[in-house]
C-alpha positions in Angstrom: -10.2 42.3 7.6 -10.2 45.7 5.8 -6.8 46.6 7.3 -5.3 43.3 6.2 -6.6 43.8 2.7 -5.1 47.3 2.6 -1.7 46.2 3.8 -1.6 43.3 1.4 -2.7 45.6 -1.4 0.0 48.2 -0.7 2.6 45.4 -0.6 1.5 43.9 -3.9 1.4 47.4 -5.5 4.9 48.2 -4.4 6.2 44.8 -5.7 4.5 45.4 -9.0 6.1 48.9 -9.3 9.5 47.5 -8.5 9.1 44.8 -11.2 7.9 47.4 -13.7 11.0 49.5 -12.9 13.3 46.6 -13.3 11.7 45.6 -16.6 12.1 49.2 -17.9 15.7 49.3 -16.7 15.1 52.1 -14.2 15.6 50.0 -11.1 18.9 48.1 -11.5 18.8 46.3 -8.2 20.0 43.6 -7.6 22.7 44.1 -10.2 22.5 40.6 -11.7 18.7 40.3 -11.8 17.3 38.4 -14.7 14.4 41.0 -14.8 16.4 44.0 -15.8 15.7 45.4 -19.2 13.1 42.6 -20.0 9.9 44.1 -21.3 7.8 41.2 -20.2 8.5 42.2 -16.6 7.1 45.6 -17.3 3.8 43.8 -18.2 4.0 41.4 -15.2 4.7 44.3 -12.9 2.0 46.5 -14.3 -0.6 43.7 -13.9 0.6 43.0 -10.4 0.5 46.7 -9.4 -3.0 46.9 -10.9 -4.0 43.9 -8.7 -2.6 45.6 -5.7 -4.5 48.8 -6.5 -7.7 46.8 -6.8 -7.2 45.3 -3.4 -6.5 48.8 -2.0 -9.7 50.0 -3.6 -11.7 47.1 -2.2 -10.3 47.7 1.3 -11.5 51.3 1.2 -15.1 50.5 0.2 -17.8 50.3 2.9 
């Protein structure tokens, strides 16, 4: 169960970082994404990444 929680946490963290990068205009992939240069996606991505980090933290606890 801990391994699954860790894998899901890493996946969610990476997705959140991609969303944050797209919202900031750093990640411009895919080219026609509606998320590029939209500040609300920086917030959504940051919260998603935080959720992934919490899952990673919980998976590492004994």
